C-alpha positions in Angstrom: 102.5 116.7 64.9 105.1 119.3 66.2 104.4 123.0 66.1 106.4 124.9 63.5 108.6 127.4 65.4 107.4 131.1 64.7 110.7 132.1 63.0 110.2 129.4 60.3 106.5 130.1 59.7 107.4 133.3 57.7 109.8 131.2 55.6 107.2 128.7 54.3 105.4 130.0 51.3 101.7 129.5 51.2 101.5 129.0 55.1 98.2 130.7 56.1 98.5 133.3 58.9 96.4 132.1 61.8 94.5 134.6 64.1 96.1 135.2 67.6 94.7 133.8 70.8 92.1 136.1 72.3 93.5 138.6 74.9 92.0 139.4 78.2 89.7 142.1 76.9 87.9 139.5 74.7 89.1 140.9 71.4 90.9 138.7 69.0 94.2 140.2 67.9 94.1 140.2 64.0 96.3 143.1 63.2 94.3 145.6 65.2 90.9 144.4 64.0 88.3 143.0 66.4 86.2 139.9 65.6 83.2 142.2 65.0 85.2 144.3 62.5 86.3 141.2 60.6 82.9 139.7 60.5 81.4 143.0 59.3 84.1 143.2 56.6 83.3 139.6 55.4 79.6 140.2 55.3 80.3 143.4 53.3 82.3 141.4 50.8 79.6 138.8 50.4 77.0 141.4 49.8 79.3 142.9 47.2 79.5 139.5 45.5 75.8 139.1 45.5 75.3 142.6 44.0 77.8 141.9 41.2 76.1 138.7 40.4 72.7 140.4 40.1 74.2 143.3 38.1 75.8 140.8 35.6 72.7 138.8 35.3 70.6 141.9 34.6 73.1 143.2 32.0 73.3 139.8 30.3 69.5 139.7 30.0 68.9 143.3 29.0 71.9 144.1 26.9 73.4 140.7 26.0 76.9 142.3 26.0 78.0 140.3 29.0 79.8 137.0 28.6 77.5 134.2 29.9 80.7 132.6 31.6 81.2 135.6 33.6 77.7 135.5 34.9 78.0 131.8 35.7 81.3 132.4 37.5 79.8 135.2 39.6 76.7 133.1 40.5 79.0 130.3 41.6 81.1 132.7 43.7 77.9 134.0 45.3 76.6 130.6 46.0 79.9 129.5 47.7 80.2 132.8 49.7 76.5 132.6 50.8 77.0 128.9 51.9 80.1 129.7 53.8 78.5 132.6 55.5 75.6 130.4 56.5 77.9 127.8 58.0 80.0 130.4 59.9 76.7 131.9 61.3 75.5 128.3 62.3 78.7 127.5 64.1 78.8 130.8 65.9 75.2 130.4 67.1 76.0 126.8 68.3 79.2 128.0 70.0 77.2 130.8 71.9 74.6 128.3 72.9 77.2 125.9 74.2 78.9 128.8 76.2 75.5 129.9 77.7 74.9 126.3 78.9 78.3 125.9 80.6 78.2 125.8 84.4 80.7 128.0 86.2 
């Protein structure tokens, strides 16, 4: 499969923006953010989803004024986000283990 030239990538709607290749300092160029910052931001968003789910569940049980569909959607989003976070953490740990076992 041929690589799409850079000038055409912006013309294709829905084409995801891929992170840049790491530079020599070990930071991934994603618009000025380092990998650690991106990871921290993602974990913060997952934490926010989990808090939202807990708050909606508590409000549904105590007040009954929250639509049960909103609670179920929030719980599903939390489950998916937590599963994805677990997968990313597992892959990251696996990659670090492989890198430490490499012979120079």
